Phi, psi and omega in degrees: 000150177247127183242129178253126173282120179253136177201161176098189181279187190297317183296317178299314181301322183294316176295316180302315182294314192295319181295318182288325177298317186290321179293317181292328175292316181296327182264001179057042174243151178295151179254130176236148180244126175276104184256006187302330181295340181287349180293336178238016185258119191257351182273159175058214190248018181075197179289121183240347191304306188293335180283326189259332190245156185283340183297151181280120181248108184260128180275133179287138174269167179304320183289336174294314182293318178298320176304316185279321188252343183057231185292343180274006178287337178297127185307319181295324178291319179297317177299322177297315181289354175295337179295128184304323184290348178254014180303330179294341177276347187285142171295155181299333183282346177268101185257111183246122182305123182277338183200179182279342179287159174298137182236114182283357175295341178301329181293341183266006182297147175291165181306317176261112182210162182233121183258124175245126177152187179250339168051048190269072171203139180293341183294341177285339189222011185295332179285345179242023184307319182291318180296320184289325172303316180297312179303324185265029171286123180293138188247350181270145178292153178269152175288158179309321177299314177290326175298319176296322176293318178295322177299317175302315183297315185288347184247017175220171168279080191279134173238122175275146180226115186254120177246112177253124181232282176012265186281001176266341191295316179246039185267140181278349186248313181250150173241138174300141180298151186281163171302319182299320178301307184296320181294324178291324178294317178298315180298315181298311182292324180293336179277343186246355182231130180282141176038063181287152168235125183264130177254109191262124180248123182203155171268004178210076184295324181301317176300316180299314179299325184277343188239332185256136177256094188284314172079002180222166175305136180212164183224131174266127185247104181217025185263352179270108183243157172055238183285355176262358185304326181305333177300335172294322176292325179299312183290321178302320184291344177279340180290159184279331180220166190217137167244114184257163173264178173284069192213129175296334179300304183280340172303316181287324177303322176285319183294321180287349179294118188272359180298117181295340181250023183296148170247127179244125179248135184224152180278136179297318180272110182262325181243159174299325186273015176059035171308137179289121185241026182308323185281353177294321192258131170308149187300329185283346183285148178263131177246142180234000000 
């Protein structure tokens, strides 16, 4: 069995699931999800995958984790063994992501394994992309307001534009994308898309109105709050093209976009410390 440790917001959970789903498919092993960390996790909306998506999400039991990890199943021990210099102490079944880059060592994981990491690269799951798209089919009905927005999107040359500020403004890891990035992305897409309409998704619409000169028809989408926030990802995925923030949330909105001719623009700088994120983006995406 392949067990995936899940933590973080919706986008992070989707990366963790996708990497484990691809591995379980390749090894023809069942996939189980360890959601126990959400019992003490107070950020975002908690574990969301089983609530939102059509894919079968099976939760790992304590005895499943014990079967795979034995004495290393205890969370404190796993966290202790997360240190790179202690890698030699890990059981072969405890697979901890060593860096932000794609790591091909995951392919050597034993049939019974436990994955810890964020696994933020399409390369981990590109061979199972169609399965994952099916698993990530939204299953909940949309509200009348979202149906109306979706209708607008489907009847225009829609470009989603995601501006994430809120928790990024004073963040030590992520910095909010710059005005220059968004203006360059708008200019690039406006030259390549006829009569575009921009659908702006943001947790700070006032900042967008005061700082971005969109210059084309646009619509502000900021009615999905709290537990309904996932609908923004759903609507982004319906757009023909996407301008994303340095956010796994809008990354997935763009990845789930099924338009074969889509143009996706992403920021080169994902982290404040200039970590190399080349493996994060599919080859066809444009980075600015």
